[in-house]
N, CA, C and O atoms as a MOPAC input file, in Angstrom:
PM7 MOZYME 1SCF
protein

 N     45.14800 1   -25.03800 1   -12.64600 1
 C     44.67100 1   -23.70200 1   -11.87500 1
 C     45.82900 1   -22.71300 1   -12.42200 1
 O     45.75000 1   -21.56200 1   -11.99400 1
 N     46.65400 1   -22.93600 1   -13.10900 1
 C     47.63400 1   -21.83300 1   -13.09000 1
 C     47.91600 1   -21.71200 1   -15.05000 1
 O     48.50800 1   -22.49500 1   -15.79500 1
 N     47.28700 1   -20.55300 1   -15.32000 1
 C     47.20600 1   -19.80100 1   -16.36500 1
 C     48.25900 1   -19.31800 1   -16.90100 1
 O     49.17600 1   -19.31000 1   -16.07900 1
 N     48.71000 1   -18.70000 1   -18.42200 1
 C     49.18100 1   -18.18600 1   -18.80200 1
 C     48.64600 1   -16.67500 1   -18.82600 1
 O     47.51400 1   -16.80900 1   -19.29200 1
 N     48.86600 1   -15.15400 1   -18.55000 1
 C     48.08000 1   -14.39200 1   -18.33800 1
 C     49.12500 1   -12.99000 1   -18.92400 1
 O     50.34100 1   -12.99300 1   -18.73500 1
 N     48.36800 1   -11.80600 1   -19.67200 1
 C     49.11500 1   -10.90800 1   -20.01200 1
 C     48.95800 1    -9.60400 1   -19.07300 1
 O     47.73900 1    -9.44300 1   -19.03500 1
 N     49.48900 1    -8.70300 1   -18.38400 1
 C     49.73500 1    -7.69800 1   -17.27100 1
 C     49.18300 1    -6.41200 1   -18.20200 1
 O     49.87400 1    -5.98100 1   -19.12500 1
 N     48.19600 1    -5.98400 1   -17.95300 1
 C     47.30800 1    -4.73200 1   -18.60500 1
 C     47.43300 1    -3.67300 1   -18.05800 1
 O     47.22300 1    -2.58900 1   -18.60200 1
 N     47.84000 1    -3.86100 1   -16.75400 1
 C     47.87600 1    -2.38300 1   -16.00300 1
 C     48.91300 1    -2.79700 1   -14.55000 1
 O     48.83900 1    -3.90700 1   -14.02200 1
 N     49.76500 1    -1.80200 1   -14.09800 1
 C     50.39300 1    -1.79300 1   -13.06000 1
 C     50.26200 1    -0.40600 1   -12.32100 1
 O     50.64400 1     0.69400 1   -12.72100 1
 N     49.44700 1    -0.82600 1   -10.80600 1
 C     49.38000 1     0.10600 1   -10.00600 1
 C     50.14900 1    -0.26600 1    -8.97600 1
 O     50.47800 1    -1.39400 1    -8.60800 1
 N     50.58600 1     1.55000 1    -8.23900 1
 C     50.73000 1     0.97400 1    -6.89500 1
 C     49.70900 1     0.76300 1    -6.01800 1
 O     48.62800 1     1.35100 1    -6.05000 1
 N     50.17600 1    -0.40700 1    -4.91500 1
 C     49.55300 1    -0.27800 1    -3.67100 1
 C     48.97100 1     1.08100 1    -2.97600 1
 O     49.53900 1     2.16600 1    -2.85800 1
 N     47.72800 1     0.71000 1    -2.57100 1
 C     47.53900 1     2.20400 1    -1.67500 1
 C     48.24900 1     1.97000 1    -0.34000 1
 O     49.06600 1     2.78600 1     0.08600 1
 N     47.88800 1     0.68900 1     0.41000 1
 C     48.46200 1     0.44100 1     1.59100 1
 C     50.09000 1     0.30300 1     1.72500 1
 O     50.62700 1     0.42200 1     2.82700 1
 N     50.64200 1     0.11400 1     0.84900 1
 C     52.23800 1    -0.53900 1     0.84100 1
 C     53.33300 1    -0.04300 1    -0.41300 1
 O     53.17100 1     0.05300 1    -1.62900 1
 N     54.05500 1     0.11900 1     0.12900 1
 C     55.11400 1     0.81900 1    -0.78100 1
 C     55.98000 1    -0.01600 1    -1.80500 1
 O     56.62700 1     0.37000 1    -2.77800 1
 N     55.78700 1    -1.30100 1    -1.27300 1
 C     56.64100 1    -2.60800 1    -1.53300 1
 C     55.63300 1    -3.34600 1    -2.55300 1
 O     56.16500 1    -3.98800 1    -3.45900 1
 N     54.60900 1    -3.32100 1    -2.50500 1
 C     53.59600 1    -3.91600 1    -3.29400 1
 C     53.08100 1    -3.04400 1    -4.62200 1
 O     53.29400 1    -1.85600 1    -4.86300 1
 N     52.35100 1    -4.00300 1    -5.38700 1
 C     51.91500 1    -3.29800 1    -7.05300 1
 C     50.45700 1    -3.80200 1    -6.88900 1
 O     50.50900 1    -4.51800 1    -5.88900 1
 N     48.99800 1    -3.80100 1    -7.42000 1
 C     47.99100 1    -3.95900 1    -7.49200 1
 C     48.27000 1    -4.32600 1    -9.37800 1
 O     48.64000 1    -3.44900 1   -10.15900 1
 N     48.05400 1    -5.44900 1    -9.69600 1
 C     47.94700 1    -5.55800 1   -11.27600 1
 C     46.88700 1    -6.32400 1   -11.84000 1
 O     46.14900 1    -7.12600 1   -11.26800 1
 N     46.91100 1    -5.89400 1   -13.32000 1
 C     45.24500 1    -6.17900 1   -13.97600 1
 C     46.02000 1    -7.06200 1   -15.18200 1
 O     46.99000 1    -6.69100 1   -15.84500 1
 N     45.34700 1    -8.25800 1   -15.26000 1
 C     45.63400 1    -9.00900 1   -15.76300 1
 C     44.78500 1    -9.52600 1   -17.26100 1
 O     43.62500 1    -9.18600 1   -17.02500 1
 N     44.79800 1   -10.00400 1   -18.30000 1
 C     43.42900 1   -10.49300 1   -18.96700 1
 C     44.07500 1   -12.02200 1   -19.49600 1
 O     45.27400 1   -12.20900 1   -19.70600 1
 N     43.13200 1   -12.92500 1   -19.63700 1
 C     43.42200 1   -14.29700 1   -19.98700 1
 C     43.16700 1   -14.59500 1   -21.42300 1
 O     43.40500 1   -15.67400 1   -21.96400 1
 N     42.70800 1   -13.63800 1   -21.93700 1
 C     42.31000 1   -13.40000 1   -23.09400 1
 C     40.96800 1   -13.42700 1   -23.61100 1
 O     40.42100 1   -13.27500 1   -24.70300 1
 N     40.66000 1   -13.66100 1   -22.49900 1
 C     38.53000 1   -13.92900 1   -22.44900 1
 C     37.96100 1   -12.34700 1   -21.77600 1
 O     37.18000 1   -11.46600 1   -22.13600 1
 N     39.10900 1   -12.67600 1   -20.28300 1
 C     38.17500 1   -11.60400 1   -19.37200 1
 C     39.14500 1   -11.21400 1   -18.42500 1
 O     40.03500 1   -12.06100 1   -18.34800 1
 N     39.35800 1    -9.94400 1   -17.43700 1
 C     40.09800 1    -9.15200 1   -17.15800 1
 C     40.40500 1   -10.12800 1   -15.18700 1
 O     39.47700 1   -10.82300 1   -14.77400 1
 N     41.17200 1   -10.04600 1   -14.66900 1
 C     41.45400 1   -10.70100 1   -13.23600 1
 C     42.37000 1    -9.60200 1   -12.81700 1
 O     43.39400 1    -9.25900 1   -13.40800 1
 N     41.82600 1    -9.04500 1   -11.62000 1
 C     42.35000 1    -8.10900 1   -11.05400 1
 C     41.21000 1    -8.04600 1    -9.68100 1
 O     40.08500 1    -8.53600 1    -9.58100 1
 N     42.00600 1    -7.25100 1    -8.73000 1
 C     42.97500 1    -6.96300 1    -8.76400 1
 C     43.93800 1    -8.24400 1    -7.97100 1
 O     43.37700 1    -8.94200 1    -7.12700 1
 N     45.36600 1    -8.47400 1    -8.30500 1
 C     46.12600 1    -8.69800 1    -8.28900 1
 C     47.50800 1    -8.53700 1    -7.65000 1
 O     48.51200 1    -8.49100 1    -8.36200 1
 N     47.58100 1    -8.43600 1    -6.11200 1
 C     48.60300 1    -8.15900 1    -5.12900 1
 C     49.87400 1    -8.67800 1    -6.02000 1
 O     49.81400 1    -9.61300 1    -6.81900 1
 N     50.79800 1    -8.05600 1    -5.79200 1
 C     52.17100 1    -8.56300 1    -6.19800 1
 C     53.52200 1    -7.86100 1    -5.68800 1
 O     53.48900 1    -6.63200 1    -5.74800 1
 N     54.63100 1    -8.39800 1    -5.22600 1
 C     55.77900 1    -7.34500 1    -4.57600 1
 C     56.72500 1    -7.83800 1    -5.81300 1
 O     57.81800 1    -7.29800 1    -5.63800 1
 N     56.74700 1    -8.50100 1    -6.78300 1
 C     57.88600 1    -8.81800 1    -8.15700 1
 C     57.93300 1    -7.28200 1    -8.62400 1
 O     56.96100 1    -6.57700 1    -8.89600 1
 N     58.88900 1    -7.03500 1    -8.64600 1
 C     59.26500 1    -5.84500 1   -10.09300 1
 C     59.82200 1    -6.13500 1   -11.41900 1
 O     60.14400 1    -5.22400 1   -12.18200 1
 N     59.92600 1    -7.19600 1   -11.67300 1
 C     60.74100 1    -7.58300 1   -12.83500 1
 C     60.00900 1    -7.63400 1   -14.18000 1
 O     60.39100 1    -8.12700 1   -15.24100 1
 N     58.60200 1    -6.86200 1   -13.81200 1
 C     57.79400 1    -7.14700 1   -14.87200 1
 C     57.10100 1    -5.96400 1   -15.21900 1
 O     57.03400 1    -5.06500 1   -14.38100 1
 N     56.53400 1    -5.82000 1   -16.41900 1
 C     55.60700 1    -4.50900 1   -16.40100 1
 C     54.32100 1    -4.68100 1   -17.43700 1
 O     54.06700 1    -5.80000 1   -17.88200 1
 N     53.72200 1    -3.82100 1   -17.71000 1
 C     52.67900 1    -4.03200 1   -18.70100 1
 C     53.13700 1    -4.69300 1   -19.74000 1
 O     54.35600 1    -4.62100 1   -19.89500 1
 N     52.40000 1    -5.46200 1   -20.68000 1
 C     52.66400 1    -6.09500 1   -21.72600 1
 C     53.51000 1    -7.65000 1   -21.34400 1
 O     53.77000 1    -8.31800 1   -22.34500 1
 N     53.81100 1    -8.06800 1   -20.40000 1
 C     54.60600 1    -9.03700 1   -19.80000 1
 C     53.55300 1   -10.32000 1   -19.98400 1
 O     52.39100 1   -10.00500 1   -19.72600 1
 N     53.72700 1   -11.54700 1   -20.33700 1
 C     53.01200 1   -12.98400 1   -20.39400 1
 C     53.41200 1   -13.52800 1   -19.15200 1
 O     54.57900 1   -13.88500 1   -18.99400 1
 N     52.48900 1   -13.64000 1   -18.16700 1
 C     53.10300 1   -14.50400 1   -16.91200 1
 C     51.90700 1   -15.41100 1   -16.30000 1
 O     50.71100 1   -15.18900 1   -16.48900 1
 N     52.56500 1   -16.71100 1   -15.36200 1
 C     51.80200 1   -17.38900 1   -15.00900 1
 C     50.87300 1   -17.06900 1   -13.52500 1
 O     51.34700 1   -17.06200 1   -12.38900 1
 N     49.74800 1   -16.86900 1   -13.82100 1
 C     48.82400 1   -16.48000 1   -13.15600 1
 C     47.83700 1   -18.07800 1   -12.26500 1
 O     47.12700 1   -18.89500 1   -12.85100 1
 N     48.05900 1   -18.04800 1   -11.25200 1
 C     47.65900 1   -18.72900 1   -10.16900 1
 C     46.29300 1   -18.57100 1   -10.01500 1
 O     46.16300 1   -17.43000 1    -9.57200 1
 N     45.01900 1   -19.16600 1   -10.15400 1
 C     43.56700 1   -18.69000 1    -9.63600 1
 C     43.58400 1   -19.54200 1    -8.41500 1
 O     44.20900 1   -20.56700 1    -8.14400 1
 N     42.55100 1   -18.68800 1    -7.62800 1
 C     42.48000 1   -19.67400 1    -6.63200 1
 C     41.56100 1   -20.96400 1    -6.62900 1
 O     40.44600 1   -21.02000 1    -7.14800 1
 N     42.17400 1   -21.94400 1    -5.99300 1
 C     41.85000 1   -23.09700 1    -5.69700 1
 C     43.25600 1   -23.89500 1    -6.68600 1
 O     43.34800 1   -25.09700 1    -6.93400 1
 N     43.84500 1   -23.23000 1    -6.94000 1
 C     45.23200 1   -24.00100 1    -7.68100 1
 C     46.05200 1   -24.29100 1    -6.58000 1
 O     46.06800 1   -23.63500 1    -5.53900 1
 N     46.99100 1   -25.65600 1    -6.91300 1
 C     48.12900 1   -26.04600 1    -5.95600 1
 C     49.53500 1   -25.47700 1    -6.41700 1
 O     49.96200 1   -25.55700 1    -7.56900 1
 N     49.98800 1   -25.07200 1    -5.67800 1
 C     51.03000 1   -24.36900 1    -5.76700 1
 C     52.33100 1   -24.82200 1    -5.48200 1
 O     52.94200 1   -24.11000 1    -4.68400 1
 N     52.84600 1   -25.67800 1    -5.85500 1
 C     53.88400 1   -26.93700 1    -5.66000 1
 C     55.06700 1   -25.97200 1    -4.10300 1
 O     55.27500 1   -26.53000 1    -3.02600 1
 N     55.49000 1   -24.87300 1    -4.37500 1
 C     56.88400 1   -24.20800 1    -3.50200 1
 C     56.06500 1   -22.84300 1    -2.97500 1
 O     55.69100 1   -21.83700 1    -3.57800 1
 N     55.93900 1   -23.33900 1    -1.33900 1
 C     55.04100 1   -22.04600 1    -0.64200 1
 C     56.73000 1   -21.41900 1    -0.41500 1
 O     57.51200 1   -21.99500 1     0.34100 1
 N     57.17100 1   -19.96600 1    -1.32300 1
 C     58.22600 1   -19.18800 1    -0.82500 1
 C     57.97900 1   -18.72700 1     0.88700 1
 O     58.97300 1   -18.38000 1     1.52400 1
 N     56.84200 1   -18.74400 1     1.45300 1
 C     57.07400 1   -17.93000 1     2.21900 1
 C     56.80400 1   -18.94600 1     3.47500 1
 O     56.43800 1   -18.30600 1     4.46000 1
 N     56.89100 1   -20.46600 1     3.72600 1
 C     57.30100 1   -21.27700 1     4.58600 1
 C     58.34500 1   -21.79600 1     4.81800 1
 O     58.58000 1   -22.81400 1     4.16700 1
 N     59.21000 1   -21.41000 1     5.64600 1
 C     60.40200 1   -22.46900 1     5.94600 1
 C     60.64600 1   -24.01500 1     5.28100 1
 O     61.78600 1   -24.35600 1     4.96400 1
 N     59.33300 1   -25.03900 1     5.07100 1
 C     59.87500 1   -26.21200 1     4.77500 1
 C     59.08100 1   -25.99500 1     3.17600 1
 O     58.33700 1   -26.81800 1     2.64200 1
 N     59.40900 1   -24.90700 1     2.73200 1
 C     58.79400 1   -24.78900 1     1.33500 1
 C     57.56400 1   -25.84000 1     0.58900 1
 O     57.52200 1   -26.29700 1    -0.55400 1
 N     56.49800 1   -26.01700 1     1.89300 1
 C     55.50900 1   -27.53000 1     1.19300 1
 C     54.43000 1   -26.84600 1     0.76700 1
 O     53.86900 1   -25.98300 1     1.44200 1
 N     53.97800 1   -27.31700 1    -0.75200 1
 C     53.00100 1   -27.15600 1    -1.65300 1
 C     51.53600 1   -26.68400 1    -0.66400 1
 O     51.22100 1   -27.20900 1     0.40400 1
 N     50.90900 1   -25.73700 1    -1.25700 1
 C     49.74400 1   -24.96500 1    -0.84200 1
 C     48.56000 1   -25.20600 1    -1.68500 1
 O     48.67600 1   -25.79400 1    -2.76000 1
 N     47.23700 1   -24.71000 1    -1.17700 1
 C     46.25100 1   -24.40600 1    -2.29400 1
 C     45.92800 1   -23.18300 1    -2.05600 1
 O     45.80600 1   -22.73900 1    -0.91400 1
 N     45.71400 1   -22.34800 1    -3.37400 1
 C     45.66100 1   -20.41600 1    -3.18800 1
 C     44.24200 1   -20.38000 1    -3.24700 1
 O     43.48200 1   -20.85900 1    -4.08800 1
 N     43.96400 1   -19.59400 1    -1.99200 1
 C     42.64500 1   -19.10100 1    -1.63600 1
 C     42.74000 1   -17.12500 1    -2.04000 1
 O     43.78700 1   -16.48300 1    -1.96500 1
 N     41.80200 1   -16.72000 1    -2.31800 1
 C     41.70700 1   -15.40800 1    -2.12700 1
 C     42.11500 1   -14.54900 1    -0.90400 1
 O     41.42000 1   -14.74500 1     0.09300 1
 N     42.94100 1   -13.78800 1    -0.80600 1
 C     43.82800 1   -13.25200 1     0.31800 1
 C     43.66900 1   -11.76200 1     0.51300 1
 O     43.83100 1   -11.03000 1    -0.46300 1
 N     43.36800 1   -11.25500 1     1.68900 1
 C     43.40100 1    -9.70600 1     1.39500 1
 C     44.79800 1    -9.59700 1     1.98200 1
 O     45.22800 1   -10.34000 1     2.86400 1
 N     45.54500 1    -8.48500 1     1.34400 1
 C     46.69400 1    -8.24600 1     1.79400 1
 C     46.82300 1    -6.92100 1     1.74300 1
 O     46.58400 1    -6.35800 1     0.67600 1
 N     47.20200 1    -6.21300 1     2.82000 1
 C     47.18300 1    -5.03300 1     3.37100 1
 C     45.89900 1    -4.19500 1     2.73000 1
 O     46.05800 1    -3.31400 1     1.88400 1
 N     44.37800 1    -4.66700 1     3.34500 1
 C     43.31000 1    -4.01200 1     2.64100 1
 C     42.77000 1    -4.42500 1     1.50000 1
 O     41.59200 1    -4.25200 1     1.18600 1
 N     43.83400 1    -5.13400 1     0.66500 1
 C     43.48400 1    -5.24100 1    -1.09500 1
 C     43.10000 1    -6.86000 1    -1.22300 1
 O     44.04300 1    -7.62600 1    -1.02500 1
 N     42.04200 1    -7.34500 1    -1.47700 1
 C     41.62700 1    -8.67700 1    -1.83100 1
 C     42.10200 1    -9.06100 1    -3.02100 1
 O     41.72600 1    -8.56400 1    -4.08300 1
 N     43.12200 1   -10.14200 1    -2.89400 1
 C     43.86900 1   -10.54100 1    -4.06500 1
 C     43.29800 1   -11.65800 1    -5.06000 1
 O     43.24900 1   -12.80400 1    -4.61500 1
 N     42.90000 1   -11.44300 1    -6.25300 1
 C     41.67000 1   -12.51600 1    -6.99100 1
 C     43.23300 1   -13.82000 1    -7.75300 1
 O     43.17400 1   -14.66500 1    -8.64700 1
 N     43.82100 1   -13.60000 1    -7.30500 1
 C     45.05300 1   -14.78600 1    -7.39500 1
 C     46.61700 1   -14.39600 1    -7.04700 1
 O     46.95000 1   -13.42100 1    -6.37300 1
 N     47.26900 1   -15.10000 1    -7.48700 1
 C     49.16600 1   -14.50000 1    -7.69400 1
 C     49.88600 1   -14.66400 1    -8.70900 1
 O     49.54500 1   -15.64800 1    -9.36500 1
 N     50.82600 1   -14.04900 1    -9.14900 1
 C     51.79500 1   -14.27900 1   -10.24700 1
 C     52.61200 1   -14.97300 1    -9.73600 1
 O     52.82600 1   -14.81800 1    -8.53400 1
 N     53.28100 1   -15.89300 1   -10.42500 1
 C     54.23200 1   -17.20000 1    -9.91400 1
 C     55.66700 1   -16.59800 1   -10.36900 1
 O     55.92400 1   -16.00600 1   -11.41700 1
 N     56.57200 1   -16.92800 1    -9.23500 1
 C     57.93200 1   -17.14500 1    -9.87500 1
 C     58.73900 1   -18.44300 1   -10.33100 1
 O     58.03300 1   -19.43900 1   -10.49300 1
 N     59.30400 1   -18.50500 1   -10.42800 1
 C     59.83400 1   -20.51100 1   -11.28300 1
 C     59.80000 1   -21.22700 1   -10.00900 1
 O     59.49500 1   -22.41800 1   -10.06700 1
 N     60.11300 1   -20.60100 1    -8.62600 1
 C     60.34100 1   -21.46700 1    -7.78900 1
 C     59.22300 1   -21.86600 1    -6.73100 1
 O     59.12400 1   -22.71500 1    -5.84600 1
 N     58.39600 1   -20.80600 1    -7.26600 1
 C     56.84100 1   -21.29100 1    -6.75500 1
 C     56.34000 1   -22.48000 1    -7.30300 1
 O     55.79800 1   -23.35700 1    -6.63100 1
 N     56.56400 1   -22.53400 1    -8.86900 1
 C     56.20000 1   -23.29700 1    -9.43600 1
 C     57.01500 1   -24.75800 1    -9.84200 1
 O     56.88900 1   -25.43400 1   -10.86300 1
 N     57.76600 1   -24.94800 1    -8.82800 1
 C     59.31500 1   -25.61300 1    -8.50300 1
 C     59.67600 1   -26.23100 1    -9.94700 1
 O     59.61000 1   -27.42900 1   -10.22100 1
 N     60.08400 1   -25.16100 1   -10.85300 1
 C     60.87000 1   -25.42000 1   -11.61400 1
 C     62.39100 1   -24.83600 1   -11.69300 1
 O     63.21100 1   -25.05500 1   -12.58400 1
 N     62.55100 1   -24.03000 1   -10.51900 1
 C     63.98500 1   -23.31800 1   -10.25300 1
 C     64.20000 1   -22.85400 1    -8.78000 1
 O     63.34800 1   -22.90000 1    -7.89200 1
 N     65.05900 1   -22.54900 1    -8.70300 1
 C     65.77300 1   -22.39500 1    -7.14700 1
 C     65.26700 1   -20.78100 1    -7.23400 1
 O     64.84600 1   -20.26500 1    -6.19900 1
 N     65.31100 1   -20.07100 1    -8.36200 1
 C     65.00900 1   -18.41400 1    -8.28700 1
 C     63.71000 1   -17.81600 1    -7.94200 1
 O     62.89400 1   -17.77200 1    -8.86200 1
 N     63.31500 1   -17.29000 1    -6.65900 1
 C     62.56300 1   -16.81800 1    -5.96000 1
 C     62.42700 1   -15.28600 1    -6.04400 1
 O     61.47700 1   -14.62000 1    -5.63400 1
 N     63.66700 1   -14.79900 1    -6.71400 1
 C     63.04900 1   -13.65200 1    -6.99700 1
 C     62.77200 1   -12.57900 1    -7.88300 1
 O     63.15000 1   -11.41500 1    -7.75000 1
 N     62.09500 1   -13.04800 1    -8.78300 1
 C     61.22600 1   -12.39600 1    -9.57600 1
 C     60.11900 1   -13.29100 1   -10.08100 1
 O     60.04400 1   -14.48500 1    -9.78800 1
 N     59.16100 1   -12.57100 1   -10.95200 1
 C     58.20000 1   -13.67900 1   -11.43100 1
 C     58.61900 1   -14.15800 1   -12.95100 1
 O     59.18700 1   -13.35100 1   -13.68600 1
 N     58.36500 1   -15.29900 1   -13.33400 1
 C     58.42800 1   -15.98400 1   -13.69000 1
 C     58.00800 1   -15.48200 1   -15.44400 1
 O     56.80400 1   -15.31600 1   -15.64100 1
 N     58.92800 1   -15.26000 1   -16.61600 1
 C     58.30400 1   -14.45300 1   -17.38700 1
 C     58.23000 1   -15.56300 1   -18.88800 1
 O     59.15400 1   -16.27900 1   -19.27300 1
 N     57.08000 1   -15.44900 1   -19.43100 1
 C     56.92200 1   -16.22800 1   -20.61900 1
 C     56.97100 1   -16.21100 1   -21.94200 1
 O     56.77800 1   -15.01900 1   -22.18100 1
 N     57.11000 1   -16.77900 1   -23.02000 1
 C     57.69500 1   -16.21600 1   -24.15300 1
 C     56.47100 1   -15.51200 1   -24.91100 1
 O     55.30100 1   -15.88400 1   -24.81400 1
 N     56.90600 1   -14.49100 1   -25.64300 1
 C     55.95900 1   -13.69000 1   -26.53900 1
 C     54.49400 1   -14.37700 1   -27.11200 1
 O     53.35600 1   -13.92200 1   -26.99600 1
 N     54.89200 1   -15.48800 1   -27.69200 1
 C     53.78100 1   -16.21900 1   -28.15800 1
 C     53.23500 1   -17.28000 1   -27.59700 1
 O     52.78500 1   -18.13800 1   -28.35600 1
 N     53.12900 1   -17.50300 1   -25.96800 1
 C     52.20700 1   -17.76100 1   -25.32700 1
 C     51.00100 1   -17.39000 1   -25.73000 1
 O     50.63400 1   -16.26900 1   -26.08200 1
 N     50.32200 1   -18.50100 1   -25.65700 1
 C     48.82300 1   -18.34600 1   -26.22200 1
 C     48.05500 1   -18.12500 1   -24.52600 1
 O     48.20500 1   -18.84100 1   -23.53700 1
 N     47.15100 1   -16.76100 1   -24.69900 1
 C     46.74100 1   -16.59200 1   -23.07500 1
 C     45.35000 1   -17.29800 1   -22.96000 1
 O     44.49500 1   -17.43600 1   -23.83500 1
 N     45.33900 1   -17.86900 1   -21.15600 1
 C     44.37100 1   -18.57900 1   -20.82800 1
 C     45.01900 1   -19.84200 1   -21.21500 1
 O     44.22300 1   -20.76200 1   -21.02700 1
 N     46.05100 1   -20.22200 1   -21.64100 1
 C     46.15000 1   -21.66500 1   -21.60700 1
 C     47.27100 1   -22.15700 1   -20.34500 1
 O     48.14600 1   -21.48300 1   -19.80100 1
 N     46.89700 1   -23.51900 1   -20.12900 1
 C     47.19500 1   -23.81200 1   -18.54100 1
 C     48.81100 1   -24.12700 1   -18.45700 1
 O     49.40400 1   -24.96300 1   -19.13900 1
 N     49.09400 1   -23.69800 1   -17.96200 1
 C     50.55200 1   -23.50500 1   -17.79700 1
 C     51.56400 1   -24.52000 1   -17.95200 1
 O     51.58800 1   -25.60000 1   -17.36100 1
 N     52.74200 1   -23.91000 1   -19.14200 1
 C     53.66100 1   -25.49400 1   -18.76500 1
 C     54.91600 1   -24.74700 1   -18.98600 1
 O     54.95600 1   -23.63100 1   -19.50200 1
 N     55.97900 1   -25.44200 1   -18.55500 1
 C     57.07500 1   -25.55600 1   -18.44600 1
 C     57.71600 1   -24.81200 1   -19.19600 1
 O     58.33900 1   -23.83500 1   -18.77900 1
 N     57.64300 1   -25.27000 1   -20.78600 1
 C     57.81100 1   -25.29200 1   -22.03200 1
 C     57.79300 1   -23.18700 1   -22.31900 1
 O     58.55300 1   -22.38400 1   -22.86000 1
 N     56.60200 1   -23.11600 1   -21.65700 1
 C     56.16700 1   -21.71700 1   -21.82800 1
 C     57.19000 1   -20.68500 1   -21.52200 1
 O     57.28400 1   -19.58800 1   -22.07300 1
 N     57.95000 1   -21.16100 1   -20.57500 1
 C     59.02000 1   -20.16400 1   -19.62100 1
 C     60.12400 1   -19.72900 1   -20.78900 1
 O     60.73200 1   -20.42700 1   -21.60000 1
 N     60.13900 1   -18.02300 1   -20.50100 1
 C     61.47800 1   -17.37600 1   -21.58100 1
 C     62.77100 1   -18.46000 1   -21.28200 1
 O     63.84800 1   -18.31100 1   -21.85900 1

């Protein structure tokens, strides 16, 4: 449920100063909007995108950090179609301060693997 996707557009969230609305492509289709609070990426970045139904190994917003199954969620009035993941959320690092950026030659739509990370 976590794939490699390229960021194609980033806009300000209409109801939150610290959130952005992101449009991505998996190489065949557009996924949008995805609500994201991280600011360490921009258009052109390749990132791990979790789609609804994906199991996320680490919930950064839960004190116990337990895994959870991603569902579409309305965030400040906008329904997010997925989640762009940090290394911490994917259980790869202790760094949850930004999105995990993937190598430029990563195949879009491929199932995420840890060796795709920069």
